[in-house]
C-alpha positions as CSV (number, residue, x, y, z in Angstrom):
1,M,10.5,74.4,13.6
2,A,11.9,70.5,12.2
3,T,10.4,68.8,16.4
4,K,7.7,70.0,15.6
5,T,7.2,69.0,11.9
6,S,8.2,65.4,13.5
7,A,6.0,66.0,16.2
8,S,2.7,66.5,13.6
9,G,3.9,63.6,11.8
10,L,3.8,61.7,14.2
11,N,0.5,62.6,15.6
12,S,-1.1,61.8,11.9
13,L,0.8,58.1,11.9
14,I,-0.5,57.2,15.4
15,T,-4.4,58.8,14.8
16,C,-4.8,56.8,11.1
17,M,-2.7,53.5,12.0
18,K,-4.3,50.7,13.5
19,I,-2.8,49.8,16.2
20,E,-1.4,46.8,15.0
21,E,0.6,48.3,12.7
22,I,2.0,50.6,14.8
23,I,3.5,49.0,17.7
24,P,5.9,46.8,15.8
25,I,6.9,48.9,14.0
26,C,8.2,50.7,17.3
27,F,9.8,47.8,18.8
28,I,11.5,46.6,15.3
29,V,13.3,50.0,14.5
30,P,14.7,50.7,17.9
31,L,15.9,46.7,18.0
32,Q,18.3,47.3,15.5
33,L,22.0,48.1,16.0
34,T,22.4,51.2,14.8
35,F,19.3,52.7,16.8
36,D,19.4,55.0,19.1
37,C,18.3,54.0,22.4
38,N,17.2,57.0,24.4
39,E,14.3,57.1,22.5
40,G,10.6,57.8,24.1
41,Q,8.9,60.2,22.8
42,T,7.2,57.5,20.6
43,Y,5.6,55.6,23.2
44,L,4.6,58.6,25.6
45,E,2.5,59.6,22.5
46,L,0.9,56.2,21.5
47,V,-0.1,56.4,25.9
48,T,-1.2,59.7,25.3
49,Q,-3.9,59.3,22.1
50,R,-4.3,55.4,22.1
51,G,-4.1,54.7,25.8
52,E,-5.9,51.2,27.3
53,E,-5.7,50.2,23.7
54,F,-2.3,50.6,23.7
55,L,-1.4,49.3,26.7
56,L,-4.0,46.0,26.3
57,Y,-2.8,45.2,22.9
58,L,1.0,46.0,23.6
59,Q,1.0,43.5,26.9
60,S,-1.9,40.9,25.8
61,Q,-0.4,40.4,21.9
62,Y,2.6,41.8,20.5
63,L,5.6,41.7,23.6
64,P,4.0,37.4,24.0
65,S,3.9,37.3,20.2
66,L,8.3,38.2,20.7
67,M,8.5,36.1,23.3
68,I,8.8,38.8,26.5
69,P,7.9,37.6,29.5
70,T,4.2,39.0,31.4
71,D,6.7,41.3,33.7
72,I,8.7,42.8,31.4
73,G,5.7,43.9,30.0
74,Q,3.4,44.8,33.2
75,E,7.1,46.9,34.1
76,M,6.6,48.0,30.2
77,S,3.5,49.5,31.2
78,V,3.4,51.2,34.8
79,R,7.4,53.3,33.5
80,L,5.0,54.8,30.2
81,Q,1.1,55.6,32.5
82,E,4.3,57.6,34.7
83,N,4.4,59.8,32.2
84,D,8.3,60.7,32.8
85,M,11.1,60.9,29.8
86,K,13.9,60.8,31.5
87,S,12.9,57.7,33.3
88,L,11.8,56.1,30.2
89,K,14.9,56.8,28.3
90,I,16.9,55.3,30.5
91,Y,14.4,51.8,31.4
92,F,13.8,52.3,27.4
93,K,17.6,52.2,26.8
94,A,18.5,49.3,29.1
95,L,15.5,46.9,27.6
96,F,16.5,47.6,24.4
97,T,20.4,46.7,25.0
98,S,19.5,43.3,27.4
99,L,16.8,42.9,23.7
100,R,19.2,43.1,20.9
101,T,21.8,40.8,23.0
102,S,19.0,38.8,23.9
103,P,18.1,34.9,22.2
104,T,14.7,34.9,22.5
105,Q,14.9,38.3,20.6
106,R,12.5,37.9,17.0
107,S,13.2,40.3,14.2
């Protein structure tokens, strides 16, 4: 029941908030050392609900603002569109672990 309620709350946030507000939260939180990197559902939900708008803003605006290379943004878009939760969790765990230790990581 808690999962259903959480998903419903996430759906409401994604629908109501601007993409410029949602995406930073999706990256600031996982970059915290206390965050469990096995996350992926939020990103898949964003692709499902906001599709091209999410992917375009992510690649053209947000990731470049964090000085994240273009190839990483492109790979992330491909992985998100594959819609494979198991693979996505592995990818995000490696990505966020790498970004946490990267000298270009922005808070």
